[in-house]
C-alpha positions in Angstrom: -90.3 78.6 31.9 -90.2 80.8 29.0 -86.7 81.9 30.1 -85.5 78.3 30.2 -86.8 77.6 26.8 -85.1 80.6 25.4 -81.7 79.6 27.0 -82.0 76.1 25.5 -82.8 77.4 22.2 -79.9 79.8 22.4 -77.4 77.1 23.5 -78.5 74.5 20.9 -76.7 76.1 18.0 -73.6 76.6 20.0 -73.4 72.9 20.9 -73.9 71.9 17.3 -71.0 74.2 16.4 -68.8 72.6 19.0 -69.7 69.1 17.9 -68.9 70.0 14.3 -65.5 71.4 15.1 -64.5 68.2 17.2 -65.6 66.0 14.4 -63.5 67.9 11.9 -60.5 67.7 14.3 -60.9 63.9 14.6 -61.3 63.5 10.9 -58.1 65.5 10.4 -56.2 63.2 12.8 -57.6 60.1 11.1 -56.5 61.4 7.7 -53.1 62.2 9.1 -52.7 58.7 10.6 -53.8 57.1 7.3 -51.2 59.2 5.4 -48.5 58.2 7.9 -49.6 54.6 7.6 -49.3 54.8 3.8 -45.8 56.2 4.0 -44.7 53.6 6.6 -46.0 50.9 4.2 -44.1 52.3 1.4 -40.9 52.5 3.5 -41.5 49.0 4.6 -41.7 47.7 1.1 -38.5 49.7 0.0 -36.6 48.2 2.9 -38.0 44.7 2.1 -36.8 45.2 -1.6 -33.4 46.4 -0.5 -33.0 43.3 2.0 -33.9 40.8 -0.8 -31.5 42.5 -3.1 -28.7 42.4 -0.6 -29.5 38.7 0.1 -29.4 38.0 -3.7 -26.1 39.7 -4.0 -24.7 37.7 -1.1 -25.8 34.4 -2.6 -24.2 35.2 -6.0 -21.0 36.1 -4.3 -20.9 33.0 -2.2 -21.7 30.9 -5.3 -19.0 32.6 -7.3 -16.6 32.1 -4.4 -17.5 28.4 -4.2 -17.1 28.0 -7.9 -13.7 29.6 -7.8 -12.7 27.6 -4.8 -14.1 24.4 -6.7 -12.2 25.3 -9.7 -9.1 26.0 -7.7 -9.5 22.6 -6.0 -10.0 20.8 -9.3 -7.1 22.6 -10.8 -4.9 21.6 -7.8 -6.1 18.1 -8.0 -5.4 18.0 -11.7 -2.1 19.4 -11.1 -1.4 16.9 -8.4 -2.4 14.1 -10.8 -0.3 15.7 -13.5 2.6 15.7 -11.3 2.0 12.0 -10.4 1.1 10.7 -13.9 4.6 10.5 -15.4 5.9 8.4 -12.5 3.0 5.9 -12.6 3.0 5.9 -16.3 6.7 5.0 -16.4 6.2 1.8 -14.5 3.3 0.8 -16.8 5.4 1.8 -19.8 8.2 -0.5 -18.9 5.8 -3.4 -18.7 4.3 -2.6 -22.0 7.8 -2.4 -23.6 8.4 -6.0 -22.4 4.9 -7.5 -23.2 3.4 -5.2 -25.8 4.2 -1.9 -27.5 4.6 1.7 -26.6 3.8 4.4 -29.3 4.7 7.5 -27.4 8.5 7.1 -27.9 10.0 8.1 -31.2 12.9 5.7 -30.8 13.8 2.9 -28.4 17.0 1.0 -28.4 16.8 -2.4 -26.4 19.8 -4.6 -25.7 19.2 -8.0 -24.3 21.1 -11.1 -23.2 19.4 -14.4 -22.5 20.5 -18.0 -21.5 18.7 -21.3 -22.1 19.5 -24.8 -20.8 18.3 -28.1 -22.2 18.9 -31.4 -20.7 17.6 -34.5 -22.5 18.1 -38.3 -21.8 17.1 -41.0 -24.2 17.2 -44.7 -23.5 17.8 -46.8 -26.7 17.3 -50.6 -26.7 18.5 -52.5 -29.7 17.8 -56.3 -29.3 15.0 -58.6 -28.2 13.5 -60.3 -25.2 14.3 -64.0 -24.5 11.8 -66.0 -22.5 9.8 -62.7 -22.0 12.2 -61.8 -19.3 15.8 -61.6 -20.5 16.9 -58.7 -22.9 19.6 -59.6 -25.4 21.1 -56.8 -27.4 22.5 -53.2 -26.9 21.4 -50.7 -24.2 22.4 -47.2 -24.9 21.6 -44.2 -22.7 22.1 -41.0 -24.7 22.3 -37.7 -22.9 22.4 -34.3 -24.5 23.0 -31.0 -22.6 22.8 -27.8 -24.4 23.5 -24.3 -23.4 22.6 -21.3 -25.6 23.4 -17.7 -25.2 21.8 -15.0 -27.3 22.7 -11.3 -27.3 20.4 -9.3 -29.5 19.9 -5.7 -30.3 16.4 -4.4 -31.1 15.6 -1.0 -32.3 12.1 0.3 -32.5 11.1 3.5 -34.5 7.6 5.0 -34.0 6.3 6.7 -37.1 3.2 8.1 -35.4 0.7 7.0 -32.7 -0.5 4.1 -34.9 2.5 2.6 -36.7 5.8 1.3 -35.4 8.8 -0.5 -37.0 11.1 -2.9 -35.3 14.5 -4.5 -36.3 16.1 -7.3 -34.2 19.7 -8.4 -34.8 20.7 -11.6 -32.7 24.1 -13.1 -32.2 24.0 -16.7 -30.8 26.6 -18.9 -29.1 25.8 -22.6 -28.5 27.6 -25.3 -26.6 26.3 -28.9 -26.7 27.6 -31.9 -24.8 26.8 -35.4 -26.1 27.2 -38.5 -23.8 26.3 -42.1 -24.7 26.5 -45.1 -22.2 26.8 -48.5 -23.7 30.2 -48.5 -25.3 31.0 -52.1 -26.5 27.7 -53.3 -24.8 29.0 -52.1 -21.3 26.7 -50.2 -19.0 29.7 -48.7 -17.3 31.6 -47.3 -20.2 30.4 -44.2 -21.9 31.6 -41.7 -24.5 31.5 -38.0 -24.4 32.0 -35.2 -26.9 31.3 -31.4 -26.8 30.7 -29.1 -29.7 30.7 -25.2 -29.4 29.8 -22.9 -32.2 28.3 -19.4 -32.7 27.5 -16.8 -35.1 24.8 -14.3 -36.4 21.3 -15.5 -36.0 18.2 -14.8 -38.1 17.3 -11.2 -38.5 13.7 -10.1 -38.1 11.8 -7.1 -39.2 8.4 -6.3 -37.7 5.5 -3.8 -38.3 3.1 -3.0 -35.6 -0.2 -1.2 -36.1 -2.4 0.1 -33.2 -5.9 -1.0 -33.9 -7.4 0.3 -30.7 -6.1 2.7 -28.1 -7.0 1.8 -24.5 -9.9 3.6 -22.7 -12.3 2.6 -20.0 -14.1 0.0 -21.9 -11.6 -1.3 -24.5 -8.0 -2.7 -24.1 -5.0 -1.5 -26.1 -5.0 -3.8 -29.2 -2.0 -4.0 -31.6 -1.7 -6.1 -34.8 1.8 -7.3 -35.8 3.4 -8.6 -39.0 7.0 -10.1 -38.8 9.4 -11.5 -41.3 12.5 -13.4 -40.3 15.4 -13.8 -42.8 17.6 -16.9 -43.0 20.8 -14.9 -42.1 22.0 -17.6 -39.6 23.7 -20.8 -40.3 21.2 -23.5 -41.3 21.1 -27.0 -39.9 20.9 -28.9 -43.2 23.8 -30.8 -44.7 26.0 -30.5 -41.6 28.6 -33.3 -41.5 28.9 -35.5 -38.5 31.7 -37.3 -36.6 31.5 -40.8 -35.4 33.4 -42.3 -32.5 35.7 -45.3 -32.9 33.1 -47.6 -31.5 30.4 -46.1 -33.7 28.3 -45.5 -30.6 28.5 -41.7 -30.5 27.6 -39.5 -33.4 28.0 -35.7 -33.1 27.8 -32.8 -35.6 30.8 -30.9 -36.7 29.1 -27.6 -36.2 25.9 -26.2 -34.7 23.3 -24.2 -36.5 22.4 -20.5 -35.5 19.2 -20.3 -37.6 16.6 -22.4 -39.4 17.6 -21.6 -42.9 14.1 -20.5 -44.1 12.2 -17.3 -44.7 9.4 -17.2 -42.0 6.3 -15.0 -41.8 4.1 -14.5 -38.7 1.3 -12.3 -37.7 -1.0 -11.9 -34.7 -2.4 -9.6 -32.1 -1.5 -8.4 -28.6 -3.6 -6.6 -26.1 -3.1 -4.9 -22.8 -5.8 -3.8 -20.3 -4.9 -1.7 -17.2 -6.9 -2.5 -14.1 -5.0 -0.4 -11.5 -2.8 -1.7 -9.9 -3.0 -4.8 -12.2 -2.1 -5.0 -15.9 -3.5 -7.8 -18.0 -1.8 -8.8 -21.3 -2.3 -11.4 -23.9 -1.1 -12.4 -27.3 -2.0 -14.8 -30.1 0.3 -15.4 -33.2 0.5 -17.7 -36.2 3.6 -18.4 -38.2 4.3 -20.0 -41.6 7.7 -21.1 -43.1 8.4 -20.8 -46.9 9.5 -23.8 -48.7 13.2 -23.6 -49.8 15.6 -25.7 -51.8 19.1 -26.6 -50.5 22.1 -28.2 -52.2 22.5 -30.7 -49.4 19.9 -31.8 -46.8 21.5 -35.0 -45.5 24.5 -35.5 -43.1 25.8 -38.4 -45.3 28.9 -37.7 -47.5 28.3 -35.9 -50.7 25.6 -33.5 -51.7 22.0 -34.7 -51.7 19.8 -31.7 -52.9 16.3 -31.5 -51.6 13.6 -29.2 -50.3 12.7 -28.3 -46.7 9.5 -26.8 -45.3 9.2 -26.5 -41.5 5.7 -26.9 -40.0 3.5 -24.0 -39.2 3.1 -23.0 -35.6 0.5 -21.4 -33.3 1.5 -19.6 -30.1 -0.3 -17.7 -27.3 0.7 -16.0 -24.1 -1.2 -14.9 -21.0 0.0 -12.9 -18.1 -0.7 -10.3 -15.4 1.6 -7.6 -14.0 1.6 -5.4 -11.0 3.1 -2.0 -10.8 4.3 -2.0 -7.2 5.4 1.7 -7.3 6.4 4.3 -9.7 9.6 2.6 -10.8 9.3 -1.1 -10.1 6.9 -3.8 -11.2 6.5 -7.6 -11.3 4.8 -9.9 -13.9 3.7 -13.5 -14.3 3.1 -15.2 -17.6 2.5 -18.5 -19.4 3.4 -19.2 -22.9 2.8 -22.1 -25.3 3.9 -22.8 -28.8 2.5 -25.7 -30.9 4.4 -26.6 -34.0 3.1 -29.0 -36.8 5.3 -31.6 -38.5 7.8 -30.5 -41.0 8.2 -31.8 -44.5 11.2 -32.6 -46.6 11.9 -34.2 -50.0 15.0 -35.2 -52.0 15.3 -33.8 -55.4 12.9 -35.5 -57.8 10.8 -36.9 -55.0 7.6 -35.7 -53.4 7.5 -33.9 -50.1 7.0 -36.2 -47.0 6.3 -35.4 -43.4 9.1 -36.0 -41.0 7.9 -38.1 -38.2 8.5 -36.7 -34.7 9.3 -33.2 -36.0 6.1 -31.7 -34.3 6.6 -30.0 -31.0 4.7 -28.5 -28.0 6.7 -26.0 -25.9 5.1 -24.5 -22.9 6.6 -22.5 -20.1 5.8 -20.5 -17.1 7.7 -17.3 -16.3 8.0 -14.3 -14.2 9.8 -11.1 -14.6 10.6 -7.7 -13.0 11.2 -4.2 -14.4 13.1 -1.4 -12.8 13.3 2.2 -14.1 16.9 3.0 -13.3 16.8 6.5 -14.8 14.3 8.7 -16.7 15.5 7.0 -20.0 17.1 3.7 -19.1 15.3 0.7 -17.6 16.3 -2.9 -16.6 14.0 -5.9 -17.2 14.8 -9.4 -15.7 12.8 -12.5 -16.7 13.0 -16.1 -15.8 11.0 -19.1 -17.0 10.7 -22.8 -16.5 9.7 -25.4 -19.1 6.4 -27.2 -18.7 6.9 -29.7 -21.5 9.8 -31.7 -22.8 10.2 -29.5 -26.0 10.7 -26.3 -24.0 14.0 -25.3 -22.4 14.4 -26.6 -18.9 14.8 -23.0 -17.8 15.9 -19.8 -19.3 17.0 -16.4 -17.8 17.1 -13.1 -19.5 17.9 -9.5 -18.9 17.2 -6.4 -21.1 18.1 -2.7 -21.0 15.7 -0.6 -23.0 16.8 3.0 -23.6 14.4 5.6 -24.7 15.4 8.6 -26.8 
């Protein structure tokens, strides 16, 4: 027993030494693994940071590429619009020259030719009714047919994008046919006489000022001031011819102007609602009083004064640009003229009964851009009231410099 105890006592320190060596080894392995884990975590964080940096760089490059592509697309679209704008603008410009004003052309020369036709019939009864059923007296049916041609040259000079000047020089030819039925109290016999005359008309000078330029919310608004000079042949004091029967009276010559200075002012506006273009105008005119050496058709001079009635006029219309070079328009116009006044020398002015007028018409037109500088505009209108021409036709050729 003593031997076994001695052996155990001897082995105990040895086992303790073995256990201590194993513990140290395990501790070393554990420390090594912890160190490796720390290094792996550091490597993991570095790789993660690099990955995020790469992703950020890729996103910035994509955004830059998209921005460049968007800019290129916008530039292409703008370039495409720029290419198309002059053509679309040309069709609109032709309409505005006819109905409004264009301020982006330094000089425009416009030649026009127009024709108007009047046809009036008047039944005149001179007598009385017998037994409330039988008419005793003269029955006259007067008919007046008038044709009028006007060739005018209009030049417009644009000072800047706000101011514009205009000068219009017309030349007029008139032909009037007079017929009267009832010669010698007969309903079958009639007399006829024609008078043809022509000459320079009344020149006019106008000033235009652009109050507002068109944008998304406002129309293009232009104010105008026009002065018309009495350069044409006035209708006062013209002698007349009387037929042998005394039934038909005709003038010896026809007037080409009204003989008075006239001033007018107003506004015109245009609003573009693609593909439609709306336009309107409103004007007021006044004639200055003037003295004449002769105001009567009777033989001899009868001096006096004449003042034509003021007038108000408006116009409304719509136009459509069908393509880059062709457009159509429709319009209605009305002009209301008040009674005129006249007075012989030494007597007060008196209103002339029946001298007022109401002229309304409906018209349509077409414009065609023939070349880059020359256009053709055709218009037609029909009278809606008896004071307006039965119909009129006009053609114009504006040339842009």
